[in-house]
C-alpha positions in Angstrom: -18.4 -2.7 26.7 -17.7 0.3 29.0 -14.0 -0.5 28.9 -14.1 -0.6 25.1 -15.8 2.8 25.0 -13.4 4.4 27.4 -10.3 3.1 25.6 -11.8 4.2 22.2 -12.5 7.7 23.5 -9.1 8.0 25.0 -7.5 7.0 21.7 -9.7 9.5 19.7 -8.8 12.3 22.2 -5.1 11.7 21.5 -5.6 11.5 17.7 -7.7 14.7 17.5 -5.3 16.5 19.8 -2.4 15.6 17.4 -4.6 16.6 14.5 -5.3 20.0 16.2 -1.5 20.4 16.7 -0.9 19.8 13.0 -3.7 22.3 12.1 -2.2 25.0 14.4 1.2 24.6 12.8 -0.1 24.7 9.2 0.1 28.2 7.8 1.2 27.8 4.1 1.3 25.3 1.2 4.6 23.7 2.2 3.2 23.0 5.7 0.0 21.4 4.4 1.8 19.3 1.7 5.3 18.7 3.1 5.0 19.3 6.9 7.4 22.3 6.5 10.3 20.1 5.4 11.5 19.9 9.1 10.0 16.6 10.4 11.7 14.7 13.2 13.4 11.4 11.9 11.4 9.2 14.3 8.1 10.8 13.2 9.1 10.5 9.6 10.1 6.8 9.8 7.0 5.9 11.9 4.8 7.8 9.5 6.5 6.1 6.5 6.1 2.7 8.1 2.5 3.2 9.4 1.5 4.5 5.9 3.3 1.6 4.3 1.7 -1.0 6.6 -1.9 -0.9 7.5 -5.0 -3.2 7.7 -4.3 -4.2 4.1 -1.1 -5.8 5.3 -2.2 -7.0 8.7 -5.7 -8.2 7.8 -5.6 -8.6 4.1 -2.2 -10.1 3.7 -2.4 -11.8 7.0 -5.5 -13.6 5.6 -3.5 -14.4 2.4 -0.8 -15.9 4.6 -3.4 -18.2 6.1 -4.1 -19.5 2.6 -0.6 -19.6 1.2 1.6 -19.9 4.3 5.2 -19.0 4.9 6.2 -18.2 1.3 4.7 -14.7 1.9 7.6 -14.0 4.3 9.6 -13.3 1.1 7.5 -10.2 0.9 8.6 -9.2 4.4 12.2 -9.5 3.2 11.5 -7.3 0.2 9.6 -4.8 2.4 12.7 -4.3 4.5 15.4 -4.5 1.9 13.6 -2.7 -0.9 10.9 -0.8 0.9 13.1 0.6 3.7 16.8 0.3 2.9 16.9 0.9 -0.9 14.0 3.3 -0.7 15.5 5.5 1.9 19.2 5.3 1.0 19.1 5.2 -2.8 15.8 6.9 -3.5 15.1 9.0 -0.4 18.2 11.1 -0.3 18.1 12.1 -4.0 14.4 12.6 -3.8 14.8 15.0 -0.9 17.7 16.9 -2.5 16.1 17.2 -5.9 12.8 18.2 -4.3 14.6 21.1 -2.6 16.4 22.1 -5.8 13.1 22.2 -7.8 10.9 23.4 -4.9 8.6 20.4 -5.5 5.7 19.9 -3.0 4.3 16.6 -4.3 5.5 13.4 -6.0 3.9 14.3 -9.4 5.3 17.8 -9.1 8.8 16.4 -8.6 8.4 14.4 -11.8 6.9 17.2 -13.7 9.6 19.7 -12.7 12.4 17.2 -13.3 11.2 16.8 -16.9 9.8 20.4 -17.3 6.4 18.9 -18.3 2.9 20.0 -17.1 1.7 16.8 -18.9 3.8 14.5 -16.7 2.6 16.2 -13.5 -1.0 16.3 -14.6 -1.1 12.7 -15.9 0.7 11.4 -12.8 -1.8 13.3 -10.6 -4.7 11.9 -12.6 -3.5 8.3 -12.2 -3.0 8.7 -8.5 -6.3 10.4 -7.9 -8.3 7.8 -10.0 -6.7 4.7 -8.5 -5.6 5.4 -5.0 -9.2 5.4 -3.8 -9.3 1.6 -4.8 -6.2 1.0 -2.5 -7.7 3.2 0.2 -11.0 1.3 0.0 -9.1 -1.9 0.6 -7.8 -0.4 3.9 -11.2 1.0 4.8 -12.8 -2.4 4.1 -10.2 -4.1 6.4 -11.0 -2.0 9.5 -14.7 -2.1 8.8 -14.6 -5.9 8.7 -12.7 -5.8 12.0 -15.4 -3.6 13.6 -18.0 -5.9 12.2 -16.5 -9.0 13.7 -15.1 -7.4 16.9 -17.9 -5.1 17.9 -20.9 -6.4 15.9 -21.3 -3.0 14.2 -23.0 -3.1 10.8 -20.5 -3.0 8.0 -22.0 0.0 6.2 -22.3 1.9 9.5 -18.6 1.2 10.2 -17.6 2.5 6.8 -19.5 5.8 7.3 -18.3 6.3 10.9 -14.7 5.7 10.2 -14.7 7.9 7.1 -16.2 10.8 9.1 -13.6 10.6 11.8 -10.7 10.7 9.3 -12.2 13.5 7.3 -12.1 15.9 10.2 -8.4 15.9 10.8 -7.0 15.1 7.3 -9.0 17.9 5.5 -8.1 20.5 8.1 -4.6 19.6 9.4 -2.7 18.5 6.2 0.5 16.5 6.3 1.7 17.6 9.7 -1.5 16.3 11.3 -1.2 13.1 9.3 2.4 12.5 10.3 1.9 13.3 14.0 -1.0 10.9 14.2 0.9 8.3 12.2 3.8 8.2 14.7 1.4 7.7 17.6 -0.6 5.1 15.7 2.5 3.2 14.5 3.8 2.9 18.1 0.5 1.4 19.2 0.5 -1.0 16.3 4.1 -2.1 17.1 3.2 -3.1 20.7 0.1 -5.0 19.7 1.8 -7.0 17.0 4.6 -8.1 19.4 2.0 -9.3 21.9 0.2 -11.1 19.1 3.1 -13.2 17.9 4.3 -14.0 21.4 0.9 -15.2 22.4 0.5 -17.3 19.3 3.8 -19.1 19.7 3.2 -19.6 23.4 -0.2 -21.2 22.6 1.4 -23.6 20.2 4.3 -24.6 22.6 7.1 -22.6 21.0 8.6 -21.8 17.6 9.8 -25.3 16.7 6.6 -27.0 17.8 4.4 -24.4 16.1 6.2 -24.7 12.7 6.2 -28.5 12.9 2.5 -28.6 13.6 1.9 -26.4 10.6 4.0 -28.7 8.4 2.0 -31.7 9.6 -1.3 -30.0 8.7 -0.5 -30.2 5.0 -2.9 -33.2 4.3 -5.7 -31.0 5.4 -5.0 -28.3 2.7 -8.2 -27.3 1.0 -8.7 -29.2 -2.4 -8.8 -25.9 -4.4 -5.4 -24.8 -3.1 -3.9 -28.2 -3.8 -5.3 -28.1 -7.3 -3.6 -24.7 -7.8 -0.2 -26.1 -6.9 0.1 -25.5 -3.1 1.8 -28.4 -1.3 1.5 -27.1 2.3 1.7 -23.9 4.4 5.4 -24.4 5.1 6.2 -26.3 1.9 5.0 -23.7 -0.5 3.7 -24.1 -4.1 5.2 -26.1 -7.0 7.2 -24.0 -9.4 5.3 -22.6 -12.3 1.8 -23.6 -11.0 -1.0 -21.0 -10.9 -0.6 -20.4 -7.2 3.1 -20.1 -7.5 2.6 -17.3 -10.0 0.0 -15.6 -7.7 2.3 -15.7 -4.7 5.6 -14.7 -6.3 4.6 -12.5 -9.2 1.5 -10.7 -7.8 2.1 -10.6 -4.0 5.9 -10.8 -3.5 7.2 -9.1 -6.7 4.2 -6.8 -7.4 4.0 -5.4 -3.9 7.7 -5.8 -2.9 9.0 -3.8 -5.9 5.9 -1.5 -6.3 6.6 0.2 -3.0 9.5 2.2 -4.6 7.0 4.2 -6.6 4.3 4.8 -4.1 3.5 8.5 -4.1 2.3 8.6 -0.5 5.6 7.1 0.6 7.9 9.1 -1.7 6.6 12.4 -0.4 7.8 11.4 3.1 11.4 11.8 1.9 10.8 15.5 1.2 9.6 16.2 4.7 13.0 16.0 6.5 15.7 18.7 6.4 18.8 16.5 5.8 20.1 13.1 4.8 20.9 12.3 8.5 17.2 12.0 9.3 16.8 9.4 6.5 19.8 7.4 7.7 18.2 7.2 11.2 14.9 6.4 9.6 16.3 3.1 8.1 16.8 1.6 11.6 13.3 2.7 12.9 11.6 1.6 9.7 13.3 -1.8 9.5 12.4 -2.8 13.0 8.8 -1.6 12.5 8.3 -3.6 9.3 9.6 -6.8 10.9 7.0 -6.4 13.6 4.2 -5.6 11.2 4.4 -7.8 8.1 6.6 -10.5 9.6 4.2 -11.0 12.5 1.0 -10.8 10.3 2.3 -13.4 7.9 3.6 -15.8 10.6 0.4 -15.5 12.7 -1.8 -15.8 9.6 -0.2 -19.0 8.6 -0.1 -20.5 12.1 -3.8 -19.6 12.7 -4.5 -22.7 10.6 -3.2 -24.9 13.4 -5.1 -23.2 16.2 -8.4 -23.1 14.2 -8.0 -26.8 13.3 -7.4 -27.9 16.9 -10.4 -25.9 18.1 -12.9 -26.3 15.3 -11.6 -29.1 13.1 -11.4 -26.5 10.2 -8.5 -24.7 8.7 -8.5 -20.9 8.8 -10.4 -20.1 5.6 -13.2 -22.4 6.5 -13.4 -21.2 10.1 -13.8 -17.6 8.7 -16.7 -18.6 6.5 -14.7 -18.6 3.3 -13.8 -14.8 3.5 -10.1 -14.3 3.6 -10.5 -10.8 5.0 -12.2 -12.2 8.1 -9.5 -14.6 9.1 -7.4 -12.3 11.3 -10.4 -10.6 12.8 -11.9 -14.0 13.6 -8.6 -15.2 15.1 -8.4 -12.2 17.4 -12.0 -12.4 18.4 -12.3 -16.1 19.0 -8.8 -17.2 20.0 -7.1 -14.2 21.7 -8.0 -13.1 25.3 -10.8 -10.5 25.5 -8.6 -7.8 26.8 -6.3 -8.2 23.8 -9.2 -8.0 21.4 -10.0 -4.5 22.6 -6.4 -3.3 22.3 -5.9 -5.0 19.0 -9.1 -3.3 17.6 -7.5 0.1 18.6 -4.3 -1.0 16.9 -6.2 -1.8 13.7 -7.9 1.6 14.1 -4.4 3.1 14.2 -3.2 1.0 11.2 -6.2 2.0 9.1 -6.2 5.6 10.1 -2.4 6.1 9.5 -2.6 4.7 6.0 -6.0 6.1 5.0 -5.0 9.6 6.1 -1.9 9.5 3.9 -3.9 8.1 1.0 -6.5 10.8 1.3 -3.9 13.4 1.6 -1.9 12.3 -1.5 -5.1 11.8 -3.5 -6.2 15.3 -2.6 -2.9 16.9 -3.5 -2.8 15.0 -6.8 -6.3 16.3 -7.7 -6.0 19.8 -6.3 -2.4 20.8 -7.0 -1.1 18.4 -9.6 -4.1 17.9 -11.9 -6.2 21.0 -11.4 -3.8 23.8 -10.5 -0.6 22.7 -12.4 -1.7 20.1 -15.0 -4.6 22.2 -16.2 -2.9 25.5 -15.4 -5.9 26.7 -13.4 -3.9 29.0 -11.2 -5.2 31.9 -9.1 -6.9 30.0 -6.3 -5.7 29.4 -2.8 -3.5 26.2 -3.0 -4.4 24.9 0.5 -8.1 25.4 -0.1 -8.0 23.7 -3.5 -6.1 20.8 -2.0 -8.6 20.5 0.8 -11.4 20.2 -1.7 -9.3 17.5 -3.5 -9.0 15.6 -0.2 -12.7 15.7 0.4 -13.4 14.4 -3.1 -10.9 11.6 -2.6 -12.6 10.6 0.7 -16.0 10.5 -1.0 -14.8 8.3 -3.9 -13.0 5.9 -1.5 -16.2 5.6 0.5 -18.1 4.6 -2.7 -15.5 2.0 -3.5 -15.7 0.6 0.0 -19.5 0.1 -0.5 -19.3 -1.7 -3.8 -16.1 -3.8 -3.8 -16.6 -7.5 -3.1 -15.2 -9.6 -0.2 -11.7 -11.0 0.0 -10.5 -8.0 -2.0 -8.0 -6.3 0.3 -4.7 -8.0 -0.7 -5.6 -7.9 -4.4 -6.6 -4.2 -4.4 -3.3 -3.4 -2.7 -1.3 -5.4 -5.2 -3.3 -3.7 -8.0 -2.3 -0.2 -7.0 1.3 -1.0 -6.1 1.7 -2.7 -9.5 0.1 0.2 -11.5 2.3 2.7 -9.8 5.4 0.7 -10.5 4.7 0.4 -14.2 3.7 4.0 -14.6 6.2 5.8 -12.3 9.2 3.7 -11.3 11.4 3.9 -14.5 11.1 7.7 -15.0 11.4 8.2 -11.2 14.6 6.1 -10.9 16.2 7.2 -14.1 15.2 10.8 -13.3 17.2 10.6 -10.1 20.3 9.0 -11.5 20.5 9.6 -15.3 21.1 13.0 -16.7 20.3 11.7 -20.2 16.7 10.9 -19.4 14.5 13.2 -21.7 11.0 14.6 -21.5 9.9 12.4 -24.4 11.4 9.4 -22.7 9.5 10.2 -19.4 6.2 10.6 -21.2 6.6 7.4 -23.2 7.5 5.5 -20.1 4.6 7.0 -18.1 1.9 6.5 -20.7 3.3 3.2 -22.1 3.8 1.6 -18.7 0.4 2.6 -17.5 -1.4 1.5 -20.7 0.4 -1.9 -20.8 -0.4 -2.6 -17.1 -4.0 -1.4 -17.5 -4.6 -3.5 -20.6 -3.3 -6.5 -18.9 -5.6 -5.9 -15.9 -8.6 -5.5 -18.2 -8.0 -8.3 -20.6 -5.4 -10.9 -19.4 -5.1 -11.1 -15.6 -8.2 -13.1 -14.7 -8.8 -11.9 -11.2 -9.2 -8.4 -12.3 -10.5 -8.9 -15.9 -13.3 -11.3 -14.6 -14.4 -8.9 -11.9 -14.4 -5.9 -14.3 -16.2 -7.8 -17.1 -15.0 -5.7 -20.1 -13.1 -8.7 -21.6 -16.2 -10.9 -21.2 -18.4 -8.2 -22.8 -16.2 -7.8 -25.9 -14.6 -11.2 -26.4 -16.9 -13.6 -24.5 -14.2 -14.8 -22.1 -12.9 -13.7 -18.7 -9.3 -13.6 -20.0 -7.7 -13.6 -23.5 -5.3 -16.2 -22.1 -8.0 -18.7 -21.0 -8.4 -20.5 -24.3 -4.8 -21.3 -24.8 -3.5 -24.8 -24.3 -3.7 -25.6 -20.5 -0.3 -25.4 -18.9 1.3 -23.4 -21.8 3.1 -20.1 -21.1 0.2 -18.2 -22.8 -2.4 -19.9 -20.5 -0.3 -19.1 -17.4 -0.3 -15.4 -18.3 -3.8 -15.1 -16.7 -2.1 -15.9 -13.3 1.0 -13.8 -13.9 1.3 -10.3 -12.5 0.9 -7.5 -15.1 4.3 -6.0 -14.1 6.2 -9.0 -15.2 5.4 -7.5 -18.7 4.5 -3.9 -18.0 7.6 -2.8 -15.9 10.2 -4.0 -18.4 8.2 -2.4 -21.2 8.2 0.9 -19.3 11.9 0.8 -18.7 12.7 0.0 -22.3 10.5 2.9 -23.5 12.2 5.2 -21.1 15.7 4.3 -22.2 15.2 3.9 -26.0 13.1 7.0 -26.5 15.5 9.1 -24.4 18.4 7.9 -26.6 16.8 9.3 -29.7 15.1 12.5 -28.5 16.4 16.0 -27.6 18.0 16.4 -24.2 16.8 18.8 -21.6 18.7 22.1 -21.4 22.0 21.8 -19.6 21.1 24.7 -17.2 18.0 22.8 -16.1 20.0 19.6 -15.6 22.5 21.5 -13.5 19.7 22.9 -11.4 18.3 19.4 -10.8 21.7 18.1 -9.8 22.6 21.1 -7.7 22.4 19.3 -4.4 23.1 15.7 -5.5 
């Protein structure tokens, strides 16, 4: 226990020193919200990656991989190809340049100024502020479960303690403090994940032996997963079955595409001074993502073999039926004690890096985008208003962490990624590349995509609609699709991610409305494209 305390204190000393460094260098709004637009490419890339990947990926999606197996590696492919390469090369450069041209400090402000619309900025800020606490709560739950399993700390106590630590440096230090600590925390995460995958393969006798053992374990697949269409952890699910739809539409597609419209990631593009930093960031980011999600998904799936050999149970049963406890249980019960201590610190780092960015973007969305710009409540100190917004975001996240049920991490992450994609992605992408995109088209896409996605979550997609209960209260069923003929396309909608419907609707609205509504003034378009 003494070793754990010493290592934890050493880690916190470094974090708070970096937070203090960020606070000392924060003097104006651009420092607090954009790190002064002069961030080092390594720091930017590690901050991007550490914000992108956290306990929700390692613990939540690692647990999901223990259920669904290697098919989740398609998400790693999309994380690298879409979340790193396409994001930084095709979105990042234009985002940075247009952000400079329009003097935008936040993601909603970039959208609002691109379309000369306070409504766009205010509504986007409201969506982010209302729903990023749900995603943040998923991360907070992940590290709290790790503390509960690894150190025996009461879950509620862990939530409160972790929240207090984060609040200190995020509220005071702004984005500079967040990105400095992210880079340190991301480096620690990288080392721990490499050790984790090497140990796992070594314990199973090598890569070929490990994968063959997982294939041979298919007859022990839980009955509920078999009924849903899963054939095995390496074999995947039968096409068109409920679990095939969950894996490929909600997890792989929903999260893999949704990353392009994540406000806490998009703002990173505006923190560097030139395109050269973004080009360098692709290499750093790609390697980092492989070590994060690739390792988490492989180890999560292979944990079934190790748990079965030691306990006679597959991973979900060994973790007491809670998917979010699979990785913590694996590290605590299977890995050496010394690694458990270091991995706990790595999960601290993973959670802190993502949560700090989520708190920061939630606070800027409430303070600057919704209150100061959307409601035109100017006159106050921007940094002070934003700090109040960060504090409110932290409080709301804590409340969600206390009330959300178990096994919620992966689903809450997919929920936020999908909602952002439907609401923001079409007007963000088209705003960067199409001069003919209009204000009316942007508003139609933003509101239409959000409403379509949200309606689907409330009344069609069973996992969310059943948990929320509104559909049950009004119509007497958990999903409007449940009473359709079993196996029909309507019945399968309850397992299909909302963005299979909502994202195309949002794109169609953006294009069609823009074709039939007045264009923005040519002088404004030229200003937007000044550096592109």
